[in-house]
Phi, psi and omega in degrees: 000134179277132180236142181251136180227136176236004180213162174302320178302318181290324175294318181295321178298320182284323176295318181297315183293320182288328178292314182293319178304333183264004180067031180257141169276170178297322180293320178296315179293323178293323177298322179298329183246011177072034177235163175284155180302322181303319178299316177297316175309306181304314180298315179297326175289346182080022177297128189290349182278002184294132180290147177297328177297327178289315178303310182297319178295322174296316180297319181293322182293327179266004181063045180237163177228158179258124182234136179248135179211175181295146175296138175277175181271010179296139180280166179304318180296319177304315182290321182294331180291339176291342187253000000 
């Protein structure tokens, strides 16, 4: 299923939802990628200082991919309703 994210907070919400759907704790996901639980927590909260390498490691561990495309004409409210 394709999900659209336009902010760190929206990316964090997607990661949180996918992690929970797979029955993983933040600590378990962190262990899979060699990062601390606190790092996963910061990513899920949308803290902007998360390194791209951490994001890509998390996405790979959750069997997700990052896709870039042209912005749709959806409004901010429409996007927020997805979360």
